[in-house]
All heavy atoms as TSV, in Angstrom:
chain	resi	resn	atom	element	x	y	z
A	1	MET	N	N	2.512	13.632	-15.799
A	1	MET	CA	C	1.156	13.254	-15.538
A	1	MET	C	C	0.546	12.666	-16.817
A	1	MET	O	O	0.853	13.205	-17.929
A	1	MET	CB	C	0.394	14.360	-15.039
A	1	MET	CG	C	0.666	14.849	-13.616
A	1	MET	SD	S	-0.609	15.932	-13.112
A	1	MET	CE	C	0.213	16.508	-11.619
A	2	ASP	N	N	-0.282	11.677	-16.618
A	2	ASP	CA	C	-0.969	11.177	-17.784
A	2	ASP	C	C	-2.280	11.923	-18.012
A	2	ASP	O	O	-2.585	12.909	-17.321
A	2	ASP	CB	C	-1.207	9.636	-17.627
A	2	ASP	CG	C	-2.129	9.240	-16.477
A	2	ASP	OD1	O	-2.804	10.146	-15.987
A	2	ASP	OD2	O	-2.135	8.077	-16.206
A	3	GLU	N	N	-3.132	11.403	-18.908
A	3	GLU	CA	C	-4.357	12.136	-19.193
A	3	GLU	C	C	-5.362	12.126	-18.122
A	3	GLU	O	O	-6.374	12.912	-18.145
A	3	GLU	CB	C	-4.980	11.524	-20.539
A	3	GLU	CG	C	-5.434	10.103	-20.387
A	3	GLU	CD	C	-4.338	9.101	-20.613
A	3	GLU	OE1	O	-3.197	9.385	-20.813
A	3	GLU	OE2	O	-4.735	7.865	-20.623
A	4	HIS	N	N	-5.147	11.272	-17.054
A	4	HIS	CA	C	-6.052	11.240	-15.948
A	4	HIS	C	C	-5.585	12.025	-14.772
A	4	HIS	O	O	-6.178	12.029	-13.756
A	4	HIS	CB	C	-6.261	9.776	-15.504
A	4	HIS	CG	C	-6.750	8.897	-16.593
A	4	HIS	ND1	N	-8.041	9.007	-17.165
A	4	HIS	CD2	C	-6.217	7.860	-17.313
A	4	HIS	CE1	C	-8.218	8.095	-18.061
A	4	HIS	NE2	N	-7.101	7.358	-18.236
A	5	GLY	N	N	-4.433	12.692	-14.915
A	5	GLY	CA	C	-3.883	13.516	-13.900
A	5	GLY	C	C	-3.071	12.833	-12.846
A	5	GLY	O	O	-2.710	13.360	-11.848
A	6	THR	N	N	-2.747	11.519	-13.144
A	6	THR	CA	C	-1.931	10.755	-12.216
A	6	THR	C	C	-0.510	10.778	-12.658
A	6	THR	O	O	-0.147	10.983	-13.795
A	6	THR	CB	C	-2.358	9.259	-12.146
A	6	THR	OG1	O	-2.346	8.717	-13.423
A	6	THR	CG2	C	-3.804	9.190	-11.607
A	7	LEU	N	N	0.407	10.744	-11.580
A	7	LEU	CA	C	1.827	10.821	-11.970
A	7	LEU	C	C	2.294	9.490	-12.569
A	7	LEU	O	O	1.873	8.418	-12.076
A	7	LEU	CB	C	2.647	11.028	-10.650
A	7	LEU	CG	C	2.507	12.377	-10.105
A	7	LEU	CD1	C	3.215	12.528	-8.733
A	7	LEU	CD2	C	3.007	13.509	-11.064
A	8	THR	N	N	3.051	9.510	-13.595
A	8	THR	CA	C	3.595	8.317	-14.218
A	8	THR	C	C	5.154	8.365	-13.992
A	8	THR	O	O	5.748	9.425	-14.113
A	8	THR	CB	C	3.328	8.347	-15.796
A	8	THR	OG1	O	3.708	9.537	-16.355
A	8	THR	CG2	C	1.842	8.068	-15.903
A	9	PRO	N	N	5.759	7.250	-13.656
A	9	PRO	CA	C	7.188	7.261	-13.431
A	9	PRO	C	C	7.968	7.496	-14.709
A	9	PRO	O	O	7.457	7.205	-15.800
A	9	PRO	CB	C	7.431	5.833	-12.784
A	9	PRO	CG	C	6.302	5.057	-13.363
A	9	PRO	CD	C	5.108	5.890	-13.553
A	10	PRO	N	N	9.197	8.028	-14.521
A	10	PRO	CA	C	9.993	8.163	-15.767
A	10	PRO	C	C	10.251	6.812	-16.363
A	10	PRO	O	O	10.224	5.787	-15.681
A	10	PRO	CB	C	11.306	8.715	-15.169
A	10	PRO	CG	C	11.064	9.193	-13.860
A	10	PRO	CD	C	9.826	8.462	-13.334
A	11	ALA	N	N	10.608	6.717	-17.626
A	11	ALA	CA	C	10.813	5.461	-18.368
A	11	ALA	C	C	11.787	4.622	-17.723
A	11	ALA	O	O	11.737	3.382	-17.735
A	11	ALA	CB	C	11.125	5.819	-19.825
A	12	ASP	N	N	12.902	5.169	-17.048
A	12	ASP	CA	C	13.930	4.360	-16.515
A	12	ASP	C	C	13.605	3.714	-15.162
A	12	ASP	O	O	14.322	2.890	-14.678
A	12	ASP	CB	C	15.260	5.125	-16.374
A	12	ASP	CG	C	15.206	6.299	-15.436
A	12	ASP	OD1	O	14.082	6.827	-15.277
A	12	ASP	OD2	O	16.233	6.583	-14.798
A	13	ASP	N	N	12.404	4.038	-14.693
A	13	ASP	CA	C	11.885	3.400	-13.469
A	13	ASP	C	C	10.995	2.259	-13.801
A	13	ASP	O	O	10.412	1.718	-12.858
A	13	ASP	CB	C	11.182	4.418	-12.550
A	13	ASP	CG	C	12.140	5.359	-11.861
A	13	ASP	OD1	O	13.355	5.037	-11.832
A	13	ASP	OD2	O	11.716	6.396	-11.388
A	14	ASP	N	N	10.757	1.980	-15.070
A	14	ASP	CA	C	9.884	0.921	-15.490
A	14	ASP	C	C	10.479	-0.459	-15.115
A	14	ASP	O	O	11.539	-0.841	-15.558
A	14	ASP	CB	C	9.718	0.993	-16.995
A	14	ASP	CG	C	8.728	0.013	-17.515
A	14	ASP	OD1	O	8.292	-0.973	-16.807
A	14	ASP	OD2	O	8.390	0.131	-18.736
A	15	THR	N	N	9.822	-1.116	-14.152
A	15	THR	CA	C	10.316	-2.366	-13.647
A	15	THR	C	C	10.206	-3.486	-14.612
A	15	THR	O	O	10.700	-4.603	-14.377
A	15	THR	CB	C	9.666	-2.851	-12.305
A	15	THR	OG1	O	8.228	-2.849	-12.593
A	15	THR	CG2	C	9.945	-1.752	-11.253
A	16	THR	N	N	9.508	-3.323	-15.757
A	16	THR	CA	C	9.447	-4.342	-16.786
A	16	THR	C	C	10.623	-4.371	-17.749
A	16	THR	O	O	10.785	-5.240	-18.577
A	16	THR	CB	C	8.132	-4.212	-17.568
A	16	THR	OG1	O	8.158	-3.015	-18.281
A	16	THR	CG2	C	6.888	-4.298	-16.733
A	17	LEU	N	N	11.483	-3.313	-17.696
A	17	LEU	CA	C	12.586	-3.287	-18.588
A	17	LEU	C	C	13.597	-4.398	-18.209
A	17	LEU	O	O	13.918	-4.703	-17.051
A	17	LEU	CB	C	13.323	-1.944	-18.409
A	17	LEU	CG	C	12.552	-0.690	-18.900
A	17	LEU	CD1	C	13.360	0.583	-18.609
A	17	LEU	CD2	C	12.181	-0.765	-20.349
A	18	VAL	N	N	14.122	-4.970	-19.273
A	18	VAL	CA	C	15.144	-6.005	-19.088
A	18	VAL	C	C	16.533	-5.335	-19.249
A	18	VAL	O	O	17.487	-5.815	-18.559
A	18	VAL	CB	C	14.927	-7.134	-20.174
A	18	VAL	CG1	C	16.053	-8.167	-20.062
A	18	VAL	CG2	C	13.549	-7.780	-19.974
A	19	LEU	N	N	16.663	-4.462	-20.179
A	19	LEU	CA	C	17.983	-3.761	-20.391
A	19	LEU	C	C	17.805	-2.274	-20.291
A	19	LEU	O	O	16.796	-1.768	-20.592
A	19	LEU	CB	C	18.466	-4.085	-21.823
A	19	LEU	CG	C	18.855	-5.577	-22.028
A	19	LEU	CD1	C	19.137	-5.776	-23.572
A	19	LEU	CD2	C	19.877	-6.041	-21.163
A	20	LEU	N	N	18.777	-1.662	-19.707
A	20	LEU	CA	C	18.810	-0.212	-19.566
A	20	LEU	C	C	19.862	0.419	-20.467
A	20	LEU	O	O	20.869	-0.212	-20.749
A	20	LEU	CB	C	19.137	0.157	-18.064
A	20	LEU	CG	C	18.326	-0.503	-16.918
A	20	LEU	CD1	C	18.957	-0.142	-15.695
A	20	LEU	CD2	C	16.906	0.049	-17.061
A	21	LYS	N	N	19.562	1.647	-20.936
A	21	LYS	CA	C	20.607	2.404	-21.476
A	21	LYS	C	C	21.604	2.817	-20.419
A	21	LYS	O	O	21.239	2.868	-19.298
A	21	LYS	CB	C	20.016	3.731	-22.099
A	21	LYS	CG	C	19.045	3.489	-23.257
A	21	LYS	CD	C	18.462	4.822	-23.754
A	21	LYS	CE	C	17.565	4.581	-24.880
A	21	LYS	NZ	N	16.894	5.908	-25.337
A	22	VAL	N	N	22.856	3.088	-20.865
A	22	VAL	CA	C	23.896	3.448	-19.850
A	22	VAL	C	C	23.400	4.585	-19.066
A	22	VAL	O	O	23.560	4.734	-17.838
A	22	VAL	CB	C	25.186	3.732	-20.510
A	22	VAL	CG1	C	26.292	4.242	-19.589
A	22	VAL	CG2	C	25.716	2.407	-21.237
A	23	GLU	N	N	22.773	5.589	-19.688
A	23	GLU	CA	C	22.254	6.770	-18.934
A	23	GLU	C	C	21.227	6.453	-17.975
A	23	GLU	O	O	21.211	7.025	-16.819
A	23	GLU	CB	C	21.714	7.791	-19.954
A	23	GLU	CG	C	22.731	8.430	-20.888
A	23	GLU	CD	C	23.161	7.477	-22.114
A	23	GLU	OE1	O	22.586	6.415	-22.212
A	23	GLU	OE2	O	24.052	7.980	-22.795
A	24	GLU	N	N	20.413	5.502	-18.251
A	24	GLU	CA	C	19.406	5.070	-17.295
A	24	GLU	C	C	19.983	4.363	-16.135
A	24	GLU	O	O	19.609	4.571	-14.915
A	24	GLU	CB	C	18.355	4.095	-17.978
A	24	GLU	CG	C	17.514	4.823	-19.050
A	24	GLU	CD	C	16.757	3.860	-19.907
A	24	GLU	OE1	O	17.119	2.656	-20.034
A	24	GLU	OE2	O	15.695	4.312	-20.451
A	25	ALA	N	N	20.983	3.518	-16.363
A	25	ALA	CA	C	21.734	2.831	-15.282
A	25	ALA	C	C	22.428	3.860	-14.432
A	25	ALA	O	O	22.402	3.737	-13.215
A	25	ALA	CB	C	22.749	1.852	-15.825
A	26	ALA	N	N	23.009	4.875	-14.990
A	26	ALA	CA	C	23.766	5.887	-14.262
A	26	ALA	C	C	22.745	6.612	-13.330
A	26	ALA	O	O	23.017	6.896	-12.221
A	26	ALA	CB	C	24.417	6.908	-15.178
A	27	ARG	N	N	21.503	6.937	-13.902
A	27	ARG	CA	C	20.525	7.575	-13.049
A	27	ARG	C	C	20.094	6.743	-11.869
A	27	ARG	O	O	19.949	7.199	-10.771
A	27	ARG	CB	C	19.241	7.997	-13.875
A	27	ARG	CG	C	19.453	9.329	-14.633
A	27	ARG	CD	C	18.188	9.858	-15.202
A	27	ARG	NE	N	17.480	8.959	-16.155
A	27	ARG	CZ	C	17.838	8.980	-17.489
A	27	ARG	NH1	N	18.672	9.707	-17.912
A	27	ARG	NH2	N	17.136	8.167	-18.265
A	28	ARG	N	N	19.939	5.456	-12.109
A	28	ARG	CA	C	19.571	4.509	-10.996
A	28	ARG	C	C	20.675	4.558	-9.883
A	28	ARG	O	O	20.321	4.479	-8.718
A	28	ARG	CB	C	19.339	3.135	-11.498
A	28	ARG	CG	C	18.046	2.960	-12.257
A	28	ARG	CD	C	17.736	1.511	-12.526
A	28	ARG	NE	N	16.514	1.477	-13.223
A	28	ARG	CZ	C	15.775	0.370	-13.449
A	28	ARG	NH1	N	16.258	-0.803	-13.022
A	28	ARG	NH2	N	14.681	0.366	-14.113
A	29	LEU	N	N	21.868	4.597	-10.358
A	29	LEU	CA	C	22.975	4.652	-9.418
A	29	LEU	C	C	23.301	6.026	-8.858
A	29	LEU	O	O	24.140	6.136	-7.922
A	29	LEU	CB	C	24.227	4.046	-10.086
A	29	LEU	CG	C	24.219	2.519	-10.350
A	29	LEU	CD1	C	25.363	2.156	-11.241
A	29	LEU	CD2	C	24.214	1.720	-9.057
A	30	ARG	N	N	22.676	7.012	-9.386
A	30	ARG	CA	C	22.910	8.435	-9.007
A	30	ARG	C	C	24.307	8.794	-9.254
A	30	ARG	O	O	24.993	9.427	-8.360
A	30	ARG	CB	C	22.517	8.697	-7.572
A	30	ARG	CG	C	21.063	8.336	-7.165
A	30	ARG	CD	C	20.151	9.138	-8.038
A	30	ARG	NE	N	18.745	9.113	-7.416
A	30	ARG	CZ	C	17.716	8.391	-7.990
A	30	ARG	NH1	N	17.980	7.677	-9.061
A	30	ARG	NH2	N	16.553	8.374	-7.392
A	31	ILE	N	N	24.893	8.328	-10.411
A	31	ILE	CA	C	26.218	8.722	-10.752
A	31	ILE	C	C	26.223	9.343	-12.169
A	31	ILE	O	O	25.177	9.276	-12.866
A	31	ILE	CB	C	27.220	7.473	-10.774
A	31	ILE	CG1	C	26.727	6.427	-11.726
A	31	ILE	CG2	C	27.335	6.984	-9.406
A	31	ILE	CD1	C	27.661	5.218	-11.864
A	32	GLY	N	N	27.312	9.941	-12.614
A	32	GLY	CA	C	27.357	10.489	-13.972
A	32	GLY	C	C	27.539	9.391	-15.072
A	32	GLY	O	O	27.946	8.276	-14.781
A	33	ARG	N	N	27.240	9.794	-16.224
A	33	ARG	CA	C	27.355	8.980	-17.378
A	33	ARG	C	C	28.776	8.449	-17.589
A	33	ARG	O	O	29.035	7.293	-17.831
A	33	ARG	CB	C	26.835	9.722	-18.638
A	33	ARG	CG	C	26.922	9.002	-19.889
A	33	ARG	CD	C	26.372	9.911	-20.969
A	33	ARG	NE	N	26.444	9.387	-22.336
A	33	ARG	CZ	C	27.598	9.456	-23.040
A	33	ARG	NH1	N	28.569	10.135	-22.663
A	33	ARG	NH2	N	27.622	8.876	-24.233
A	34	THR	N	N	29.743	9.351	-17.451
A	34	THR	CA	C	31.146	9.068	-17.649
A	34	THR	C	C	31.547	7.953	-16.565
A	34	THR	O	O	32.296	7.079	-16.861
A	34	THR	CB	C	31.943	10.346	-17.526
A	34	THR	OG1	O	31.572	11.205	-18.538
A	34	THR	CG2	C	33.463	10.005	-17.725
A	35	THR	N	N	31.182	8.212	-15.385
A	35	THR	CA	C	31.499	7.278	-14.270
A	35	THR	C	C	30.889	5.945	-14.564
A	35	THR	O	O	31.569	4.881	-14.324
A	35	THR	CB	C	31.034	7.820	-12.869
A	35	THR	OG1	O	31.640	9.021	-12.650
A	35	THR	CG2	C	31.426	6.795	-11.832
A	36	CYS	N	N	29.689	5.914	-15.005
A	36	CYS	CA	C	29.028	4.642	-15.418
A	36	CYS	C	C	29.799	3.899	-16.535
A	36	CYS	O	O	29.994	2.725	-16.382
A	36	CYS	CB	C	27.550	4.922	-15.774
A	36	CYS	SG	S	26.515	3.452	-15.814
A	37	PHE	N	N	30.226	4.620	-17.486
A	37	PHE	CA	C	30.963	4.010	-18.588
A	37	PHE	C	C	32.277	3.473	-18.045
A	37	PHE	O	O	32.766	2.406	-18.419
A	37	PHE	CB	C	31.237	4.963	-19.739
A	37	PHE	CG	C	30.151	5.012	-20.813
A	37	PHE	CD1	C	29.327	6.089	-20.909
A	37	PHE	CD2	C	29.991	3.819	-21.614
A	37	PHE	CE1	C	28.250	5.972	-21.926
A	37	PHE	CE2	C	28.967	3.815	-22.632
A	37	PHE	CZ	C	28.180	4.938	-22.716
A	38	SER	N	N	32.875	4.120	-17.140
A	38	SER	CA	C	34.104	3.732	-16.507
A	38	SER	C	C	33.929	2.397	-15.753
A	38	SER	O	O	34.753	1.472	-15.814
A	38	SER	CB	C	34.689	4.766	-15.550
A	38	SER	OG	O	35.869	4.317	-14.909
A	39	LEU	N	N	32.854	2.289	-14.974
A	39	LEU	CA	C	32.483	1.068	-14.269
A	39	LEU	C	C	32.333	-0.093	-15.235
A	39	LEU	O	O	32.663	-1.257	-15.023
A	39	LEU	CB	C	31.278	1.207	-13.411
A	39	LEU	CG	C	31.434	2.165	-12.205
A	39	LEU	CD1	C	30.033	2.372	-11.568
A	39	LEU	CD2	C	32.444	1.649	-11.269
A	40	ILE	N	N	31.698	0.229	-16.389
A	40	ILE	CA	C	31.469	-0.758	-17.383
A	40	ILE	C	C	32.781	-1.258	-18.038
A	40	ILE	O	O	33.078	-2.401	-18.115
A	40	ILE	CB	C	30.463	-0.314	-18.490
A	40	ILE	CG1	C	29.080	-0.147	-17.972
A	40	ILE	CG2	C	30.551	-1.170	-19.760
A	40	ILE	CD1	C	28.106	0.592	-18.799
A	41	ARG	N	N	33.655	-0.300	-18.298
A	41	ARG	CA	C	34.942	-0.576	-18.946
A	41	ARG	C	C	35.789	-1.473	-18.021
A	41	ARG	O	O	36.519	-2.396	-18.522
A	41	ARG	CB	C	35.594	0.717	-19.284
A	41	ARG	CG	C	36.830	0.621	-20.113
A	41	ARG	CD	C	37.449	1.975	-20.554
A	41	ARG	NE	N	37.244	3.131	-19.714
A	41	ARG	CZ	C	36.261	4.021	-19.895
A	41	ARG	NH1	N	35.384	4.022	-20.880
A	41	ARG	NH2	N	36.234	5.057	-18.999
A	42	THR	N	N	35.785	-1.237	-16.731
A	42	THR	CA	C	36.581	-2.019	-15.806
A	42	THR	C	C	35.857	-3.356	-15.405
A	42	THR	O	O	36.490	-4.133	-14.723
A	42	THR	CB	C	36.841	-1.251	-14.506
A	42	THR	OG1	O	35.568	-0.933	-13.881
A	42	THR	CG2	C	37.579	0.036	-14.753
A	43	GLY	N	N	34.649	-3.594	-15.915
A	43	GLY	CA	C	33.983	-4.807	-15.580
A	43	GLY	C	C	33.261	-4.810	-14.246
A	43	GLY	O	O	32.648	-5.791	-13.845
A	44	GLU	N	N	33.288	-3.682	-13.515
A	44	GLU	CA	C	32.594	-3.575	-12.262
A	44	GLU	C	C	31.036	-3.537	-12.380
A	44	GLU	O	O	30.337	-4.062	-11.506
A	44	GLU	CB	C	32.987	-2.370	-11.446
A	44	GLU	CG	C	34.457	-2.403	-11.119
A	44	GLU	CD	C	34.877	-1.156	-10.358
A	44	GLU	OE1	O	34.535	-0.985	-9.221
A	44	GLU	OE2	O	35.575	-0.283	-10.967
A	45	LEU	N	N	30.569	-3.024	-13.508
A	45	LEU	CA	C	29.136	-3.018	-13.803
A	45	LEU	C	C	28.962	-3.848	-15.074
A	45	LEU	O	O	29.550	-3.506	-16.147
A	45	LEU	CB	C	28.660	-1.551	-14.053
A	45	LEU	CG	C	27.185	-1.280	-14.341
A	45	LEU	CD1	C	26.347	-1.884	-13.093
A	45	LEU	CD2	C	26.874	0.122	-14.606
A	46	GLU	N	N	28.134	-4.781	-15.003
A	46	GLU	CA	C	27.871	-5.689	-16.129
A	46	GLU	C	C	27.146	-4.970	-17.275
A	46	GLU	O	O	26.269	-4.122	-17.020
A	46	GLU	CB	C	26.990	-6.904	-15.674
A	46	GLU	CG	C	26.645	-7.859	-16.757
A	46	GLU	CD	C	25.709	-8.961	-16.283
A	46	GLU	OE1	O	25.257	-8.947	-15.162
A	46	GLU	OE2	O	25.410	-9.784	-17.156
A	47	SER	N	N	27.505	-5.252	-18.456
A	47	SER	CA	C	26.840	-4.694	-19.659
A	47	SER	C	C	26.915	-5.773	-20.793
A	47	SER	O	O	27.657	-6.677	-20.727
A	47	SER	CB	C	27.415	-3.383	-20.068
A	47	SER	OG	O	28.750	-3.577	-20.621
A	48	VAL	N	N	26.104	-5.538	-21.788
A	48	VAL	CA	C	26.030	-6.389	-23.004
A	48	VAL	C	C	25.953	-5.530	-24.157
A	48	VAL	O	O	25.529	-4.384	-24.133
A	48	VAL	CB	C	24.882	-7.397	-22.970
A	48	VAL	CG1	C	25.030	-8.347	-21.803
A	48	VAL	CG2	C	23.536	-6.620	-22.878
A	49	MET	N	N	26.356	-6.057	-25.316
A	49	MET	CA	C	26.166	-5.389	-26.582
A	49	MET	C	C	24.958	-5.987	-27.269
A	49	MET	O	O	24.856	-7.207	-27.337
A	49	MET	CB	C	27.435	-5.551	-27.492
A	49	MET	CG	C	28.634	-4.785	-26.946
A	49	MET	SD	S	28.442	-3.020	-26.923
A	49	MET	CE	C	28.385	-2.618	-28.608
A	50	VAL	N	N	24.098	-5.115	-27.725
A	50	VAL	CA	C	22.891	-5.570	-28.552
A	50	VAL	C	C	23.110	-4.846	-29.897
A	50	VAL	O	O	22.865	-3.638	-29.989
A	50	VAL	CB	C	21.605	-5.167	-27.929
A	50	VAL	CG1	C	20.436	-5.628	-28.758
A	50	VAL	CG2	C	21.495	-5.780	-26.507
A	51	GLY	N	N	23.608	-5.554	-30.890
A	51	GLY	CA	C	24.002	-5.009	-32.120
A	51	GLY	C	C	25.163	-4.033	-31.801
A	51	GLY	O	O	26.133	-4.475	-31.240
A	52	GLY	N	N	25.057	-2.787	-32.094
A	52	GLY	CA	C	26.143	-1.801	-31.750
A	52	GLY	C	C	25.823	-0.959	-30.519
A	52	GLY	O	O	26.391	-0.002	-30.306
A	53	LEU	N	N	24.799	-1.457	-29.781
A	53	LEU	CA	C	24.332	-0.631	-28.619
A	53	LEU	C	C	24.800	-1.304	-27.313
A	53	LEU	O	O	24.674	-2.499	-27.150
A	53	LEU	CB	C	22.822	-0.531	-28.581
A	53	LEU	CG	C	22.186	0.080	-29.864
A	53	LEU	CD1	C	20.689	-0.053	-29.854
A	53	LEU	CD2	C	22.566	1.514	-30.024
A	54	ARG	N	N	25.333	-0.428	-26.444
A	54	ARG	CA	C	25.759	-0.943	-25.038
A	54	ARG	C	C	24.494	-0.859	-24.202
A	54	ARG	O	O	23.892	0.249	-24.047
A	54	ARG	CB	C	26.832	-0.051	-24.584
A	54	ARG	CG	C	27.286	-0.301	-23.154
A	54	ARG	CD	C	28.037	-1.577	-23.003
A	54	ARG	NE	N	29.251	-1.656	-23.820
A	54	ARG	CZ	C	29.914	-2.815	-23.966
A	54	ARG	NH1	N	29.555	-3.881	-23.326
A	54	ARG	NH2	N	30.958	-2.770	-24.777
A	55	ARG	N	N	24.229	-1.963	-23.495
A	55	ARG	CA	C	23.046	-1.971	-22.602
A	55	ARG	C	C	23.504	-2.562	-21.290
A	55	ARG	O	O	24.311	-3.501	-21.239
A	55	ARG	CB	C	21.823	-2.736	-23.178
A	55	ARG	CG	C	21.246	-2.078	-24.460
A	55	ARG	CD	C	20.614	-0.727	-24.030
A	55	ARG	NE	N	19.971	-0.063	-25.140
A	55	ARG	CZ	C	20.398	1.009	-25.789
A	55	ARG	NH1	N	21.554	1.512	-25.432
A	55	ARG	NH2	N	19.743	1.516	-26.752
A	56	VAL	N	N	22.779	-2.234	-20.211
A	56	VAL	CA	C	23.078	-2.683	-18.923
A	56	VAL	C	C	21.874	-3.495	-18.389
A	56	VAL	O	O	20.798	-3.045	-18.426
A	56	VAL	CB	C	23.307	-1.522	-17.893
A	56	VAL	CG1	C	23.505	-2.089	-16.450
A	56	VAL	CG2	C	24.512	-0.717	-18.279
A	57	PRO	N	N	22.033	-4.815	-18.049
A	57	PRO	CA	C	20.916	-5.567	-17.526
A	57	PRO	C	C	20.279	-4.872	-16.365
A	57	PRO	O	O	20.987	-4.287	-15.531
A	57	PRO	CB	C	21.543	-6.867	-17.096
A	57	PRO	CG	C	22.771	-6.997	-17.950
A	57	PRO	CD	C	23.288	-5.614	-18.116
A	58	ALA	N	N	18.975	-4.934	-16.256
A	58	ALA	CA	C	18.261	-4.135	-15.267
A	58	ALA	C	C	18.667	-4.474	-13.886
A	58	ALA	O	O	18.553	-3.596	-12.985
A	58	ALA	CB	C	16.724	-4.339	-15.498
A	59	ASP	N	N	19.125	-5.700	-13.605
A	59	ASP	CA	C	19.434	-6.076	-12.271
A	59	ASP	C	C	20.972	-5.838	-11.939
A	59	ASP	O	O	21.382	-5.943	-10.828
A	59	ASP	CB	C	19.178	-7.565	-12.042
A	59	ASP	CG	C	19.943	-8.519	-12.943
A	59	ASP	OD1	O	20.442	-8.036	-13.999
A	59	ASP	OD2	O	20.026	-9.695	-12.662
A	60	ALA	N	N	21.743	-5.361	-12.954
A	60	ALA	CA	C	23.152	-5.106	-12.780
A	60	ALA	C	C	23.443	-3.957	-11.770
A	60	ALA	O	O	24.361	-4.081	-11.021
A	60	ALA	CB	C	23.822	-4.886	-14.121
A	61	PRO	N	N	22.700	-2.851	-11.826
A	61	PRO	CA	C	22.962	-1.736	-10.902
A	61	PRO	C	C	22.880	-2.174	-9.411
A	61	PRO	O	O	23.695	-1.996	-8.556
A	61	PRO	CB	C	22.050	-0.637	-11.207
A	61	PRO	CG	C	21.756	-0.863	-12.676
A	61	PRO	CD	C	21.767	-2.329	-12.850
A	62	ALA	N	N	21.761	-3.000	-9.110
A	62	ALA	CA	C	21.634	-3.506	-7.757
A	62	ALA	C	C	22.754	-4.497	-7.425
A	62	ALA	O	O	23.158	-4.504	-6.208
A	62	ALA	CB	C	20.220	-4.107	-7.644
A	63	ALA	N	N	23.141	-5.356	-8.293
A	63	ALA	CA	C	24.149	-6.308	-8.080
A	63	ALA	C	C	25.508	-5.596	-7.795
A	63	ALA	O	O	26.234	-5.991	-6.879
A	63	ALA	CB	C	24.356	-7.294	-9.224
A	64	TYR	N	N	25.777	-4.530	-8.487
A	64	TYR	CA	C	26.998	-3.701	-8.279
A	64	TYR	C	C	26.950	-3.173	-6.859
A	64	TYR	O	O	27.967	-3.247	-6.154
A	64	TYR	CB	C	27.038	-2.607	-9.317
A	64	TYR	CG	C	28.084	-1.609	-8.991
A	64	TYR	CD1	C	29.484	-1.863	-9.081
A	64	TYR	CD2	C	27.760	-0.347	-8.618
A	64	TYR	CE1	C	30.374	-0.901	-8.805
A	64	TYR	CE2	C	28.696	0.680	-8.302
A	64	TYR	CZ	C	30.044	0.345	-8.388
A	64	TYR	OH	O	30.990	1.253	-8.158
A	65	VAL	N	N	25.823	-2.554	-6.435
A	65	VAL	CA	C	25.795	-2.034	-5.045
A	65	VAL	C	C	25.879	-3.110	-4.013
A	65	VAL	O	O	26.598	-2.872	-2.966
A	65	VAL	CB	C	24.416	-1.275	-4.899
A	65	VAL	CG1	C	24.183	-0.846	-3.439
A	65	VAL	CG2	C	24.383	0.001	-5.790
A	66	THR	N	N	25.348	-4.291	-4.255
A	66	THR	CA	C	25.505	-5.375	-3.331
A	66	THR	C	C	26.929	-5.822	-3.172
A	66	THR	O	O	27.421	-5.971	-2.001
A	66	THR	CB	C	24.634	-6.640	-3.792
A	66	THR	OG1	O	23.224	-6.245	-3.832
A	66	THR	CG2	C	24.838	-7.797	-2.851
A	67	ARG	N	N	27.702	-5.773	-4.291
A	67	ARG	CA	C	29.147	-6.120	-4.203
A	67	ARG	C	C	29.940	-4.997	-3.456
A	67	ARG	O	O	30.807	-5.319	-2.661
A	67	ARG	CB	C	29.716	-6.311	-5.637
A	67	ARG	CG	C	29.358	-7.619	-6.231
A	67	ARG	CD	C	30.068	-7.969	-7.521
A	67	ARG	NE	N	29.969	-6.882	-8.489
A	67	ARG	CZ	C	28.972	-6.719	-9.395
A	67	ARG	NH1	N	27.937	-7.599	-9.360
A	67	ARG	NH2	N	29.009	-5.831	-10.298
A	68	LEU	N	N	29.515	-3.830	-3.700
A	68	LEU	CA	C	30.214	-2.724	-3.011
A	68	LEU	C	C	29.970	-2.756	-1.544
A	68	LEU	O	O	30.913	-2.569	-0.752
A	68	LEU	CB	C	29.619	-1.375	-3.450
A	68	LEU	CG	C	30.156	-0.643	-4.702
A	68	LEU	CD1	C	29.435	0.617	-4.979
A	68	LEU	CD2	C	31.642	-0.466	-4.677
A	69	ARG	N	N	28.773	-3.031	-1.105
A	69	ARG	CA	C	28.435	-3.136	0.349
A	69	ARG	C	C	29.201	-4.348	0.962
A	69	ARG	O	O	29.700	-4.173	2.114
A	69	ARG	CB	C	26.870	-3.309	0.546
A	69	ARG	CG	C	26.125	-2.005	0.035
A	69	ARG	CD	C	24.727	-2.238	0.147
A	69	ARG	NE	N	24.275	-2.173	1.595
A	69	ARG	CZ	C	23.105	-2.415	2.006
A	69	ARG	NH1	N	22.129	-2.692	1.114
A	69	ARG	NH2	N	22.786	-2.330	3.249
A	70	ALA	N	N	29.229	-5.433	0.307
A	70	ALA	CA	C	29.951	-6.565	0.790
A	70	ALA	C	C	31.477	-6.237	1.024
A	70	ALA	O	O	32.119	-6.648	1.936
A	70	ALA	CB	C	29.767	-7.767	-0.073
A	71	ALA	N	N	32.035	-5.658	0.015
A	71	ALA	CA	C	33.451	-5.264	0.067
A	71	ALA	C	C	33.708	-4.282	1.238
A	71	ALA	O	O	34.774	-4.397	1.865
A	71	ALA	CB	C	33.882	-4.657	-1.286
A	72	GLN	N	N	32.819	-3.387	1.429
A	72	GLN	CA	C	33.055	-2.466	2.514
A	72	GLN	C	C	32.880	-3.128	3.888
A	72	GLN	O	O	33.585	-2.665	4.799
A	72	GLN	CB	C	32.132	-1.170	2.378
A	72	GLN	CG	C	32.457	-0.325	1.179
A	72	GLN	CD	C	31.547	0.830	1.037
A	72	GLN	OE1	O	30.688	1.122	1.879
A	72	GLN	NE2	N	31.766	1.568	-0.121
A	73	ARG	N	N	32.010	-4.052	4.001
A	73	ARG	CA	C	31.794	-4.781	5.217
A	73	ARG	C	C	33.059	-5.682	5.543
A	73	ARG	O	O	33.447	-5.783	6.687
A	73	ARG	CB	C	30.552	-5.642	5.173
A	73	ARG	CG	C	29.258	-4.959	5.478
A	73	ARG	CD	C	28.130	-5.899	5.717
A	73	ARG	NE	N	27.851	-6.775	4.570
A	73	ARG	CZ	C	26.994	-6.527	3.635
A	73	ARG	NH1	N	26.286	-5.397	3.698
A	73	ARG	NH2	N	26.819	-7.364	2.659
A	74	ALA	N	N	33.684	-6.195	4.483
A	74	ALA	CA	C	34.866	-7.016	4.685
A	74	ALA	C	C	36.076	-6.282	5.031
A	74	ALA	O	O	36.965	-6.723	5.515
A	74	ALA	CB	C	35.005	-7.852	3.376
A	75	ALA	N	N	36.025	-4.947	4.612
A	75	ALA	CA	C	37.255	-4.084	4.865
A	75	ALA	C	C	37.456	-3.767	6.310
A	75	ALA	O	O	36.592	-3.782	7.086
A	75	ALA	CB	C	37.223	-2.884	3.990
């Protein structure tokens, strides 16, 4: 809650974010951090390096789910 008593969303729900930490992307997907890193390693979940930091574009989790759904419909 903020100083006015209203609920404020957690930082990873901020729709103005362009890049997410891997942990934030994992929370959006409701998966563990290790699983999220595995998806990144295999290229299934897009990520970029910013300096020495691994970041996930904010639209990448939704794109991953869209591809999963399409693959399951095709199967």
